[in-house]
C-alpha positions in Angstrom: -0.1 0.0 -0.3 1.0 3.5 -0.8 0.2 6.9 -1.7 0.2 8.5 -4.6 3.2 11.0 -4.6 4.9 8.2 -2.6 4.5 5.2 -4.6 7.9 4.4 -5.2 7.5 0.8 -5.4 4.4 0.5 -7.2 6.0 3.0 -10.1 8.8 0.5 -9.8 6.9 -2.6 -10.5 5.3 -0.9 -13.3 8.2 0.2 -14.7 10.0 -3.0 -14.2 13.0 -1.2 -13.5 13.4 1.0 -10.0 12.4 4.2 -10.4 13.4 7.2 -8.4 10.5 9.9 -7.4 12.0 13.5 -8.2 10.1 14.3 -4.3 7.1 13.0 -1.9 4.4 14.7 -3.1 1.8 12.5 -0.5 1.0 14.1 2.2 1.7 10.8 4.1 5.4 11.0 4.6 6.3 9.3 7.8 6.4 6.3 5.9 7.4 7.7 2.1 10.2 6.9 0.5 11.8 8.3 -3.2 13.1 5.1 -4.2 12.8 1.6 -2.7 16.2 -0.9 -1.7 17.0 -3.0 -4.8 16.0 -6.5 -1.9 12.4 -4.5 -1.7 11.9 -4.6 -5.4 13.1 -7.7 -6.4 10.9 -9.7 -3.4 7.6 -7.3 -4.4 8.5 -8.4 -8.3 8.6 -12.3 -7.5 5.6 -11.5 -5.4 4.5 -10.0 -8.1 4.9 -12.6 -10.7 3.8 -15.7 -8.3 0.4 -13.8 -7.5 1.2 -14.2 -4.1 2.6 -9.7 -4.0 -0.1 -6.7 -5.6 1.1 -3.5 -5.4 -2.2 -0.9 -4.4 -2.1 2.7 -4.9 -4.6 5.6 -2.7 -5.0 9.2 -2.8 -4.2 11.2 0.2 -8.0 11.5 0.5 -8.3 8.4 0.8 -6.1 7.8 3.3 -7.8 10.6 5.2 -10.7 8.4 4.9 -9.1 5.6 6.4 -8.0 7.9 9.3 -11.7 9.3 10.5 -13.0 6.0 9.5 -10.9 4.3 11.7 -11.2 6.5 14.3 -14.9 6.3 14.7 -14.8 2.6 14.3 -12.2 1.5 16.7 -11.6 4.9 19.0 -7.5 5.0 17.7 -5.6 7.7 15.9 -3.3 6.5 12.9 -1.0 9.0 10.6 -1.8 9.0 7.0 0.8 6.1 6.5 -1.4 4.3 8.0 -4.7 5.4 6.6 -3.9 4.1 3.4 -3.8 0.2 4.9 -7.4 0.9 7.0 -8.6 2.2 3.7 -9.1 -1.2 2.4 -11.9 -1.8 5.0 -14.0 0.2 3.1 -15.7 1.3 -0.1 -15.0 -2.1 -1.5 -11.5 -1.1 -2.1 -9.8 -4.7 -0.9 -11.9 -6.1 -3.2 -10.4 -3.7 -6.2 -7.3 -4.2 -5.1 -7.4 -7.9 -4.8 -8.9 -8.1 -8.2 -11.5 -9.8 -6.9 -14.0 -10.8 -4.2 -12.8 -12.1 -0.9 -13.9 -15.8 0.5 -15.5 -16.2 4.0 -12.8 -19.2 4.6 -9.8 -16.5 3.8 -8.2 -14.0 6.6 -6.5 -11.1 5.7 -4.3 -9.1 7.9 -4.3 -5.6 7.7 -1.1 -3.7 10.1 -2.1 -0.4 11.8 -0.3 0.9 13.8 -0.8 4.9 15.5 1.6 7.0 15.0 3.6 10.3 16.0 2.1 12.7 13.7 -1.8 12.4 13.8 -3.6 14.2 16.5 -7.7 14.7 16.8 -7.6 17.8 15.0 -6.0 16.8 12.0 -8.1 13.4 11.7 -11.0 16.2 12.2 -9.7 18.2 9.4 -9.4 15.9 7.0 -13.3 15.0 7.4 -13.8 18.2 6.7 -11.8 18.3 4.0 -12.3 15.4 2.4 -15.6 14.2 3.8 -17.5 13.7 0.5 -15.0 10.8 -0.5 -17.1 9.5 3.1 -20.6 10.3 1.9 -19.8 8.3 -1.6 -18.4 4.8 -0.2 -21.8 5.2 2.4 -24.2 6.4 -0.8 -22.6 3.4 -3.6 -24.1 1.1 -0.7 -20.6 0.0 0.4 -21.7 0.8 4.2 -23.6 -1.9 5.1 -20.7 -4.7 5.3 -18.2 -2.3 7.5 -18.9 -0.8 10.3 -19.0 2.8 10.6 -20.5 5.4 12.7 -24.0 4.9 11.5 -23.8 1.1 10.8 -21.6 0.3 14.0 -23.7 -1.4 16.5 -23.5 0.1 20.5 -20.2 -0.5 22.3 -21.6 0.2 25.7 
């Protein structure tokens, strides 16, 4: 998972060779690398060839949506570099990234880390700036399959 503007691995896989970005333009800078290591590229390429690795790039807006939806659902703050992972849980993005539906018997593991570079006011700012993205997800009918402030059961 990478955000557009910090997607050196995805671009390298697409080009078939290591690519160096001129800079990180994504807001998700904490894990951004203008160039991935040769070993990372080699392992990702082999994994891609075997079908075990898929590269997925989402926008900063989608990463931000992942942050505020995760805060709503789990009461945990994560920064954008993690929000891009969490965004897979919403709006059918996981199925889109995999190119197929996820079976009931399958296990999906998404790594979630907090981070030092996030505050509640940042998350609320992202919600105000990109909030229409969340509304689009809800109106497209995907919200029923994923908890949210609208659909999650009362955790009292």
